[in-house]
Legacy VTK file of the C-alpha trace (Angstrom):
# vtk DataFile Version 3.0
C-alpha trace
ASCII
DATASET POLYDATA
POINTS 378 float
100.059 80.132 67.723
97.534 81.900 69.898
95.622 80.004 72.490
96.583 76.741 74.056
99.614 75.168 72.426
99.523 71.427 71.769
101.701 69.099 73.794
103.529 66.032 72.606
101.895 62.668 72.986
98.256 63.831 72.734
95.808 63.113 69.960
96.566 65.416 67.033
92.952 66.233 66.115
91.821 66.992 69.625
94.949 68.892 70.615
95.095 71.160 67.573
91.881 72.989 68.413
91.323 72.481 72.108
91.232 76.245 72.551
88.255 76.745 70.217
86.132 73.825 71.401
85.723 72.185 68.001
86.167 68.381 68.098
87.505 68.067 64.565
88.848 71.529 63.764
86.463 72.177 60.850
83.149 73.857 60.259
80.951 73.078 57.290
78.381 75.153 55.446
76.613 74.963 52.123
79.494 76.369 50.099
82.751 75.278 51.717
84.484 73.455 54.501
86.749 75.772 56.344
89.066 75.793 59.351
87.245 76.438 62.626
89.663 79.225 63.612
90.263 80.632 60.150
90.393 84.362 59.673
89.047 85.784 56.402
92.463 87.186 55.449
94.543 84.141 56.515
95.263 82.762 53.045
98.427 82.190 50.970
97.524 85.100 48.683
97.095 87.527 51.585
100.336 86.305 53.145
102.183 87.096 49.911
100.526 90.503 49.781
101.481 91.178 53.400
105.118 90.269 52.796
105.203 92.557 49.749
103.556 95.371 51.709
106.077 95.039 54.549
108.944 95.156 52.075
107.488 98.281 50.453
106.919 99.851 53.882
110.556 99.215 54.827
111.747 100.980 51.650
109.349 103.907 52.194
110.275 104.299 55.870
113.963 104.093 54.977
113.647 106.878 52.406
111.653 108.976 54.876
114.324 108.382 57.511
116.990 109.736 55.168
114.926 112.849 54.493
113.747 113.749 58.000
115.777 114.499 61.089
117.287 117.400 62.952
118.129 118.840 59.514
115.459 118.100 56.931
116.543 117.728 53.305
114.493 117.797 50.122
113.956 114.727 47.973
116.066 116.350 45.259
118.998 116.651 47.687
118.636 113.007 48.751
118.532 111.764 45.143
121.486 113.960 44.207
123.557 112.622 47.095
122.677 109.010 46.293
123.032 108.992 42.507
125.193 111.976 41.521
128.950 111.511 42.233
129.655 115.090 41.192
127.192 116.617 43.659
127.839 118.603 46.827
130.498 116.689 48.816
129.223 117.821 52.217
125.705 116.721 51.281
126.983 113.360 50.017
128.881 112.801 53.239
125.830 113.767 55.288
123.569 111.308 53.460
125.993 108.443 52.744
127.880 108.414 56.051
125.347 109.716 58.565
121.754 109.184 57.431
122.071 106.031 55.298
124.093 103.991 57.867
121.483 104.867 60.496
118.651 103.660 58.260
120.531 100.440 57.442
121.237 99.964 61.155
117.519 100.203 61.911
116.811 97.613 59.205
119.448 95.103 60.328
119.040 95.566 64.087
115.237 95.416 63.948
115.294 92.317 61.742
117.940 90.633 63.931
116.073 91.192 67.199
112.722 90.172 65.695
114.148 87.019 64.095
115.948 86.083 67.312
112.717 86.510 69.278
110.761 84.340 66.845
113.327 81.548 67.045
113.576 81.684 70.836
109.808 81.644 71.329
109.545 78.501 69.229
112.331 76.391 70.729
111.489 77.470 74.297
107.710 77.149 73.729
107.209 80.431 75.572
105.610 83.556 74.049
107.628 85.819 76.366
111.051 84.572 75.260
113.350 87.142 73.654
116.902 88.375 73.947
115.673 91.032 76.379
113.877 88.631 78.745
116.720 86.071 78.645
119.257 88.545 80.004
121.362 89.064 76.869
120.734 92.815 76.784
121.609 93.168 80.461
124.806 91.176 79.871
125.767 93.597 77.112
125.047 96.559 79.401
127.327 95.086 82.061
130.110 94.492 79.542
129.862 98.042 78.221
129.827 99.495 81.742
132.858 97.398 82.697
134.758 98.721 79.665
133.855 102.353 80.368
134.634 102.266 84.090
137.416 99.683 84.535
139.119 99.889 81.122
138.579 103.496 79.994
142.062 103.887 78.498
142.223 100.538 76.715
142.281 100.495 72.935
140.012 98.554 70.640
140.750 95.697 68.304
140.133 95.254 64.557
138.577 98.700 64.351
136.046 98.052 67.132
135.943 100.234 70.240
136.631 98.769 73.659
133.031 99.551 74.650
131.611 97.562 71.725
133.981 94.689 72.474
132.990 94.698 76.143
129.279 94.737 75.297
129.762 91.917 72.803
131.681 89.859 75.370
128.987 90.449 78.009
126.143 89.498 75.701
127.933 86.403 74.383
128.802 85.420 77.958
125.131 85.618 78.931
124.148 83.577 75.874
126.720 80.890 76.714
125.305 80.665 80.231
121.786 80.223 78.843
123.133 77.603 76.450
124.833 75.781 79.340
121.615 75.878 81.374
119.730 74.364 78.438
121.978 71.292 78.605
121.243 70.606 82.284
119.236 67.414 82.631
115.627 68.182 83.465
115.889 71.879 82.527
112.741 72.740 80.580
111.816 75.800 78.528
110.104 77.482 81.478
113.226 76.939 83.566
115.327 78.710 80.950
113.071 81.760 81.115
113.480 81.849 84.893
117.233 81.437 84.463
117.163 84.435 82.123
115.325 86.488 84.740
117.954 85.511 87.307
120.769 86.461 84.917
119.114 89.824 84.232
119.014 90.532 87.965
122.626 89.413 88.403
123.957 91.555 85.563
121.845 94.499 86.730
123.308 94.260 90.237
126.841 93.973 88.819
126.283 97.060 86.633
124.979 99.074 89.598
127.991 97.981 91.658
130.326 99.352 88.991
128.363 102.603 88.775
128.479 103.042 92.548
132.278 103.323 92.489
132.468 105.290 89.220
132.775 109.016 88.641
129.795 111.134 87.618
130.936 111.324 84.007
131.404 107.540 83.823
127.948 106.925 85.274
126.445 109.337 82.753
128.251 107.541 79.905
127.014 104.106 80.970
123.438 105.307 81.395
123.465 107.012 77.989
124.820 103.833 76.347
121.980 101.777 77.811
119.371 103.998 76.115
120.083 102.561 72.670
121.194 104.705 69.738
121.201 103.776 66.042
123.563 106.608 65.084
126.557 105.389 67.096
127.664 102.831 64.495
129.363 103.191 61.114
129.240 101.060 57.962
131.536 98.525 59.656
129.034 97.847 62.431
126.142 97.708 59.965
128.027 95.152 57.862
128.836 92.946 60.859
125.244 92.937 62.128
124.006 92.314 58.575
126.317 89.333 58.028
125.201 87.713 61.294
121.573 88.422 60.329
122.015 86.685 56.959
123.567 83.667 58.676
120.712 83.505 61.187
118.070 83.900 58.484
119.616 81.116 56.381
119.812 78.827 59.420
116.235 79.471 60.533
114.689 79.106 57.070
116.574 75.860 56.572
114.975 74.490 59.762
111.522 76.029 59.285
109.820 72.608 58.984
111.534 71.455 62.191
110.155 74.539 63.933
106.672 73.708 62.644
106.996 70.179 64.003
108.265 71.447 67.362
104.938 73.220 67.904
103.426 69.824 68.738
105.854 69.204 71.596
109.206 67.511 72.052
107.805 63.974 72.045
105.975 64.362 68.744
108.944 66.127 67.133
111.350 63.397 68.258
109.021 60.709 66.945
109.019 62.470 63.567
112.816 62.500 63.443
113.622 66.019 64.641
116.811 66.165 66.818
115.143 68.346 69.431
118.083 68.912 71.797
120.533 69.673 68.993
118.015 71.978 67.286
117.294 73.821 70.535
120.982 74.353 71.326
121.849 75.468 67.779
118.885 77.844 67.692
119.768 79.302 71.085
123.317 79.922 69.902
122.316 81.524 66.585
119.589 83.705 68.112
121.935 84.787 70.896
124.634 85.655 68.360
122.283 87.919 66.387
121.062 89.663 69.534
124.612 89.982 70.890
125.960 91.789 67.823
122.937 94.077 67.553
123.039 95.023 71.229
126.821 95.389 71.428
127.000 98.033 68.713
123.733 99.916 69.221
122.854 99.545 72.892
119.846 98.079 74.672
116.747 98.125 72.433
114.086 96.045 74.094
110.762 94.459 73.120
111.353 94.317 69.343
111.706 90.543 69.677
108.336 90.422 71.429
106.298 92.868 69.366
107.205 91.697 65.844
106.541 87.923 66.137
103.271 88.403 68.005
101.904 90.965 65.568
102.503 88.497 62.721
101.041 85.577 64.706
97.931 87.540 65.655
97.297 88.401 62.007
98.145 84.971 60.560
97.700 82.436 63.383
98.057 79.370 61.127
101.087 80.424 59.079
104.119 78.158 58.987
107.519 79.245 60.167
108.861 79.941 56.675
106.396 82.835 56.434
106.552 83.687 60.138
110.349 84.023 60.247
110.576 86.186 57.140
107.641 88.451 57.970
108.736 88.861 61.587
112.142 90.059 60.397
110.487 92.509 57.980
108.056 93.712 60.647
110.936 94.199 63.113
112.833 96.273 60.563
109.734 98.431 59.849
108.989 98.760 63.554
112.477 100.040 64.374
112.480 102.418 61.388
109.125 103.834 62.512
110.340 104.084 66.120
113.411 105.992 64.930
111.198 108.461 63.026
109.086 108.970 66.154
112.231 109.467 68.249
113.453 112.168 65.844
110.191 114.105 65.617
108.263 113.735 68.886
110.305 116.361 70.801
111.961 118.054 67.808
114.658 119.408 67.640
115.843 117.157 70.487
116.281 113.439 69.727
114.617 110.910 72.018
116.617 107.664 72.489
115.076 104.884 70.431
115.209 102.457 73.351
112.688 104.636 75.208
110.267 104.642 72.266
110.507 100.849 71.920
109.937 100.372 75.656
106.800 102.542 75.656
105.497 100.501 72.720
106.603 97.092 73.950
105.365 97.176 77.544
101.646 97.249 76.580
102.236 94.347 74.167
104.094 92.451 76.905
101.182 92.933 79.313
98.680 91.962 76.604
100.530 88.662 76.108
100.428 87.996 79.850
96.693 88.726 80.049
95.963 86.533 77.011
97.867 83.674 78.656
96.008 84.139 81.925
92.665 84.147 80.091
93.563 80.983 78.183
94.367 79.130 81.416
91.451 80.531 83.462
LINES 1 379
378 0 1 2 3 4 5 6 7 8 9 10 11 12 13 14 15 16 17 18 19 20 21 22 23 24 25 26 27 28 29 30 31 32 33 34 35 36 37 38 39 40 41 42 43 44 45 46 47 48 49 50 51 52 53 54 55 56 57 58 59 60 61 62 63 64 65 66 67 68 69 70 71 72 73 74 75 76 77 78 79 80 81 82 83 84 85 86 87 88 89 90 91 92 93 94 95 96 97 98 99 100 101 102 103 104 105 106 107 108 109 110 111 112 113 114 115 116 117 118 119 120 121 122 123 124 125 126 127 128 129 130 131 132 133 134 135 136 137 138 139 140 141 142 143 144 145 146 147 148 149 150 151 152 153 154 155 156 157 158 159 160 161 162 163 164 165 166 167 168 169 170 171 172 173 174 175 176 177 178 179 180 181 182 183 184 185 186 187 188 189 190 191 192 193 194 195 196 197 198 199 200 201 202 203 204 205 206 207 208 209 210 211 212 213 214 215 216 217 218 219 220 221 222 223 224 225 226 227 228 229 230 231 232 233 234 235 236 237 238 239 240 241 242 243 244 245 246 247 248 249 250 251 252 253 254 255 256 257 258 259 260 261 262 263 264 265 266 267 268 269 270 271 272 273 274 275 276 277 278 279 280 281 282 283 284 285 286 287 288 289 290 291 292 293 294 295 296 297 298 299 300 301 302 303 304 305 306 307 308 309 310 311 312 313 314 315 316 317 318 319 320 321 322 323 324 325 326 327 328 329 330 331 332 333 334 335 336 337 338 339 340 341 342 343 344 345 346 347 348 349 350 351 352 353 354 355 356 357 358 359 360 361 362 363 364 365 366 367 368 369 370 371 372 373 374 375 376 377
């Protein structure tokens, strides 16, 4: 929620609206009694409309993504490739094995990163928490660089390339370290963010050390991998990321009321029966798993986990986590689809890496969050 977050142990009425100055959180007029911080559009009906609009936008952006690109196709060609088995085989292969997997990758990766960011920001009580700021992306980059430089001739396993396996191992290793830090007595949410910054620096230094002793072609390969690319995966990678996303979505929606309770602080949540430590560890693991799979197969794509949750929170500041989790995932999917369209068209016919587009979009949002926090504590 924007503004000053409540802390456990304080009076509920006073703490819930300390940032707006209202003693009881309500304003009265001749026609209604309304919430002191209510926005005109923050209602259950508008939330349902927003979720429907995001779903429609994802479908529309996905169809546009299949049509546009380095080679633009007509809508008739797209429909023929999708629904006519007897159509042009080269066209069917182009749409079903090149364009459609890329669109599905944008949907699953964007939703995974956005959902992971929403979960991490809640359990760590920090608006800047995401897989990117906790060092998971940098761990994946180190694992991929290690595979390219130290193990270039090694084969993959179960159909996965050695680079994807190395990136997955690096990202999961970083997530296990964060999980271990969370179990240290006295380690708070702010400490975990600082630990993530330290891990990012460590993995960055390790990656640069590998690149220093590598050949020019190996350095170029590692740098290109770190840009992020939705076209490097096949249906297998899309399916794996999608399965992990479904597991994470089911887990988070099941605990949405616990996440709502955790907004009031650890003490209040514990008093209401929420197993805070177990919930925090399980959420860290599930969010890290989603981010690890997405990053391992498609490279470093930053700031999606920051942009999506905050855009939904700014629009609907009083929504519960059932709505917030679902809409953040939808917004993340739409955001990455739109970023991919921009990457394909901004310097046409060349393709700009999607990680660059997301970084240019995410950095202003990141700074805006910092400035809002500074203003709230001034």
